[in-house]
C-alpha positions, 0 to 999 in steps of 0.5 A, spaced: 512 591 504 515 586 509 512 580 506 507 579 511 500 577 509 494 583 510 489 581 516 483 578 513 477 582 514 471 580 518 467 575 514 472 574 509 476 569 511 482 567 507 480 561 502 485 556 505 482 557 511 475 557 509 472 550 511 465 551 507 469 552 501 474 547 502 468 542 503 464 544 497 464 541 490 468 547 487 474 545 492 474 537 490 481 538 486 484 541 492 482 535 497 484 530 492 491 534 492 491 534 499 491 526 499 497 526 495 501 531 498 500 530 505 502 523 505 508 524 500 510 529 506 509 525 511 513 519 508 519 523 507 519 525 514 518 518 516 524 516 511 519 511 508 523 508 502 518 502 500 513 497 502 510 490 502 503 491 501 498 486 504 491 485 501 485 481 504 479 481 507 477 485 513 472 480 514 477 474 516 478 473 523 483 469 527 478 464 530 473 464 524 473 459 518 478 462 514 482 463 520 488 460 517 489 466 513 489 471 518 494 467 522 498 466 515 498 474 514 500 475 521 506 470 521 509 472 514 509 479 516 512 478 523 518 473 519 519 478 514 520 484 519 524 480 523 529 479 516 528 486 514 530 488 521 536 484 521 539 487 514 545 492 515 544 499 517 545 501 510 540 497 507 533 500 505 527 498 510 521 496 506 515 496 511 509 492 511 503 496 509 496 494 509 489 498 508 489 499 516 482 496 518 481 489 521 481 482 518 488 481 514 489 488 514 490 487 522 494 481 521 499 484 517 500 490 521 500 486 528 505 481 525 510 487 523 509 490 530 510 484 534 517 483 530 518 490 533 517 494 526 514 500 524 508 499 519 503 503 515 496 503 515 492 506 509 485 507 512 479 509 508 473 513 510 466 509 509 459 509 511 460 503 515 465 506 519 472 502 518 477 504 524 484 503 524 487 497 527 491 498 533 497 495 531 499 501 526 505 505 527 501 512 529 506 516 525 504 512 519 496 511 520 493 515 514 485 516 513 483 517 506 476 519 503 478 518 495 479 510 494 483 512 488 488 516 492 488 510 497 490 505 491 495 510 488 499 510 495 498 502 495 502 502 488 506 508 490 512 505 494 510 498 493 516 493 492 512 487 493 504 485 494 501 479 497 494 478 496 490 474 501 483 471 500 478 477 500 472 479 496 470 485 491 475 490 495 481 485 494 479 483 487 479 490 485 486 492 489 489 485 486 487 487 479 489 494 479 496 492 481 496 486 475 494 491 470 500 496 472 504 490 471 501 487 465 501 494 461 508 495 464 507 502 468 512 499 473 519 501 472 521 494 474 518 487 476 514 487 482 513 481 486 506 479 486 504 473 491 497 470 491 497 467 498 492 460 498 493 457 491 486 453 492 482 459 494 485 463 488 484 457 483 477 456 485 475 464 485 479 466 479 479 461 473 486 463 470 487 458 465 480 460 462 482 467 461 488 464 457 484 459 453 479 465 451 485 469 449 483 475 454 490 474 457 496 471 454 500 465 457 506 470 459 501 474 463 501 468 468 508 469 470 506 476 473 504 473 479 506 466 483 502 462 489 504 461 496 501 457 501 505 458 507 509 464 511 515 460 509 514 460 502 512 467 502 518 469 505 523 466 501 519 469 495 519 476 498 527 475 499 528 473 492 524 478 489 526 484 493 533 483 495 536 485 489 531 491 489 534 493 496 540 496 492 536 501 488 532 507 488 525 506 491 520 506 485 514 510 485 510 512 478 510 519 480 516 524 480 515 529 486 519 535 487 521 536 495 522 542 498 530 541 497 529 541 490 530 534 488 526 528 486 524 524 492 521 518 489 522 516 481 519 512 476 518 513 469 511 512 466 507 518 467 
């Protein structure tokens, strides 16, 4: 035996080349694993060490009623990337990451790109097609079918999260991150910023949650409010600069082809 695979017989394709099978219900587990392993491999190849994730509505436009938040996201991503690029060569680079679509997502990728940085887009296939925005670094543009795998990758490398105004999707993403922080599923404290204090205090009555005992007063310390790109940058610098001396945190332990662990985080 020389180790080569025998040729497949006509009409009997190898299982991993059988598209009908791979698209079937029986192969759902393989598709889910693919949405974990392919990004893991690509992030390793691209040397991604961590991310600063921007959440927010796809509906916000630069010239719309809430255009100040589009501009705020773009400017914060730009000045953060400028600061990140100014660090010594030995320092890790935590890249701006978004959901890959339009609105706040586009603004974040656009700001990072305008500052000359690489930037990540985790896009999702939807019935009403969401196309990746043109500011994502091509090698770091991803397409997901499963929402939960996309959300895993948002959390997987995040050192910080900035949440801009948004609807159901943004609320879902924000709640996921806050729940991970509240239940101590993150190895170290994650910097979580809610951009636009007046918006968030109108949309979510945090004080009422404390009053009714469904969250604790201490949970209010899981996040902070910022209202300008400058405030956001200072909060990010304060939160993640110490982490730049450590290992990139993620909650999964994934062995590379070299036999070592690519990323480490306890809790799984």
